[in-house]
N, C-alpha and C positions, 0 to 999 in steps of 0.2 A: 570472459566470458559472455556470450551475447544473447540475447534472448529478442525476439519479437512480440508483438502485442498479441497475436493469436496463442503463442505458447504461454505466455502469463496470463493469458483469459483462463487457461483448462487448470490453473494451480490453486487450489484453497488457500485462503489465509487464515492463519491460527494465530490467535493471541497467547504468545508464551505466560502471561501473567497470569491467566486462568484456565489457559487449554480450550477456550472457545472457537470453534469454527465459524468466520465470520462472514463467509459466504466467498465466491470466487467475484474476482477485479472486473468491474463492469467500465471503469475508463480511468484516464490519466490527467492530471492538471501537468502542463508542461511549461517551462518560461522559454519568451520569446525575445531575442533572437538567439539563445545559447542552445536551446535543445534538450534542457535537461529537465528529468522528471523531479517534479516538487511535490505532488502526492499522488496517491491512488486512491480509487473510489471503488467502495465496496457498498453492497445493498445493507442497508439498515433496519430498523424495527418498521414493521408494518404498522400504521398510524390508525388506517381504517381501512375498509376493504379496498377502496380506490386509491388511498393515498400511502406511500411509504417514503420513509426517508432513507437519506443517503449517509454512509459514514466515510468522511476524508480524512485518510491518514498520513500524516506528513512521512516522506520519503525518510528521514532521519531516524525514524521509528523501526523501520526495518531491519530486522536481526541478520537474517540469513534467508536466500533463495535458492532452495533445494529443487530436487527431481520432482518430487508431488507437490511441494507446500511452499507458503513464503511465510515465514515467521516474523510475528511483528511483535512489539512489546507497546503496548498503548499504555499511555501515562494516564491514571486517575484523576489527577488533582492538576488542574488549569496552571498552575506557577511551577510544576515540573516540566521540565522541555526533555526528550529522550536524548538526541544527539543533536548538536546545533550545525547547522549546514552542510549536511551531508545530503549530496545530490550525485545521481548518475549522469554521466555523459555520453552520449549516443557514439560519440567519436573515440573514447577513450578504452583501449582493451583491458584494462584493469577489474573488470566486473566480470 
């Protein structure tokens, strides 16, 4: 299955560990020259009136991309990795 950026931006990002709605995707981190998605970026907590942080979610933490939402499993401990080296290649049709 193929998605373009405008389709993915419309989907909510939900953490399956606690059910929190993390917001919608604002940006991607891509590897060059492979063109693979390394991580997605969603809005984080607002730190002040003018400043807000971003939450960078490793692509390996994505559990499923559905019609309405993207389900992610955020690791709460730094020494715990979700699934290593899972990436999506824009040229492959398996996703």
